[in-house]
N, C-alpha and C positions, 0 to 999 in steps of 0.2 A: 434592507436589501443586502444580500450577501454578494460580495465580489471576490474574484479569484485573481491572484497575482503571482507570477513566477519571481522568486527572490534568489535564485541560484547565483546570479551575478552580483548580488548584494551580500557578499560573504560575511561582512560584519553583522548585518541584521540576522542572517541565517544562523550564525554562531550564537548570537545573543538569544534567539528564540530556542535553539536546541539546548542551550545551558539551562534555560527555564524549564524546559521539558525534562531534562536530565534529573532535576530535583525531584520530580514526580515519577519518572520512569527511567531509572538509572540504566538498566540493562539495554534498553532500546537506543539510548543516546550517548552512552559511554564511548569515547573515542570517535564521535561522529565526524569530526573534521577529517579523519582518514578516509571516510566514505565519499566525501564531496566530489573528488575527481570522477567518480563513477556514476554520478547523477546526470541524467539528461536535463532535468529540471527539478525544482522543488517549489511547490505551490503553497501559498497560504490562502485561507478563506478569511475574509474580513467582514465584520458587521459594524457599520458606522465607523470605519477606519480602525477598528480594534481587531487584532488577530484572534480568531476563535479556534482555528484548526490549521493543520499543515500536513502535507503529504508529498512524496516525490516519486519519480520514475528512475529506477536503478538498474544498471547493467553491470553485472559482475564479470570480471575476467575469468572466473571459474566456470562460466556457463557458455553454451553455444551463443555466439553473438547475435543470433536472430531473435533471442528471447529477452524480454524486459519485464522486470517486476514493477507493477503499478501499485499505487496506494502503499508505497514503501515508507515505513516509519511514520505512518499516519498517527497524528496525535491531536487530541482535543484538549484545549486549555481549560483550566478549572472554571473560568467564567462560563464556558459553554456547557459545563457539566453541573453547575451549581443551581440552576434554576433562576439565576439573576437575569437571564435572557428569556424569561418565561413569556414575554410578550411575543416571542417568535413561536410559531407552531412547534411544539416540543418534538414531534416526530420528524419534522423537517430538519430541525437542528441536529438531532441524533443521527440523521441520515446524511449529514454533510458529505461524508466520504462517498457514499453510493449515489448521492444526488448531484454532486459537483465534481469531485476528484475522479471517480471511475469513468464517467462519460468523457471527460476531457482527456484523461490518460489513454483511454482506448482510441480516441480520435487521433491523438498525436502518434501513438504506436502504429496505427494502420497507415497514416500518412508517411511514416518513416520505414514502412515495410517490415515492421517488427511484430512479433507475436507476444501479446501481453498476457501476463498471469499475475494473480495476487495470491497471497498466502496468509495463513494464520497458524500459530503454534498450538499444540495441545489437542489431543483427541477429544477432550470434553468440549472444546470450542468449535468442533467440526459442525455441530448443529447450527451455530451462528453463521458459519460460512454458507451452509445450505440455504438459510433464509436470505442472505444477500444475493446468492445466485438465483434463487426463485424470484425475488423482487426484480432483479435485472432482466431475467428471461421472460417474465410476464409483462414487461413494459413493451407495448406494441411498437414504440418508436425505435427499439433496438433490433437492428437486423441481425447482428451477431450475438450468439449465445455463448455463455460460459458453461463449461462442464467441470465437474469435480473429479479429480483424478483419484484412483482407488487406493493409493498407498500414502505413506508419509515420505517426504522428499527432503534431502539435505540442501538447504538454501544459503548457508553461511558463506561469507566472502573469504574463506580460507580453506585450505585443503582439509578433507575429511579426517585425515590422520591427526590433525591438530584439534579435533572436536573435543571440547570439554563442556559443551552446553547442550542440554536436551532440547532447548528452544530452537536449535538449528534444524530440527526435524519438523516439517510443516505440512499442513494440508494445502493442496494446490487447486486453485480454480484457474482454468486456462481458457482463452477464447477459442471457440471451435471454428478455427479457420485453417486454410491450407498450411501445412507444416507443423501444426500443433502436436501431431503424433510423433514428431522427432524430439519431443521434450525428454531429456535423458539425464536429469540430475540423479545422483544416487538415491535409491529408494529402499524402503523396508515395509513389510506388511504392517497393517494396523493390528495391534494386539488386542 
């Protein structure tokens, strides 16, 4: 059984896990400690007390305060990607983010009167985002639907004039609730 736990208040454990993730995904976890104050929470998914994935809810001071990025810095540890957990339903394991983190983060955001969005970099990865949105929207238990915004949006936690990373431009899926139309991060057309 998979369990979810917020480890934001366990800074030592959070930094230990992000250091492990940095070995595999340097760009996503480099200087992660600077991001910690802007997280509302940071969750881990555990299977038999072993962390298999992690993900947070992030509020940048660069954004309108009513928006929160959910499933931020989502990471699957190698054990969850290697097949060594093959006794779990493989699709369920691969969908840990959409099965566990997204519903929890949406619930927390709505409770806090925030508008949740999630993002993924790269035009080529837009198709993967469409699949996540379709899976979410087709789930009859979900009253709220996500929509895919039409452009690429600047999501980095620093001023756009300091941009040196193409990964700062992301595809955005936002919950279609009152106020979502005010989403105003810098944007550019998809080429």
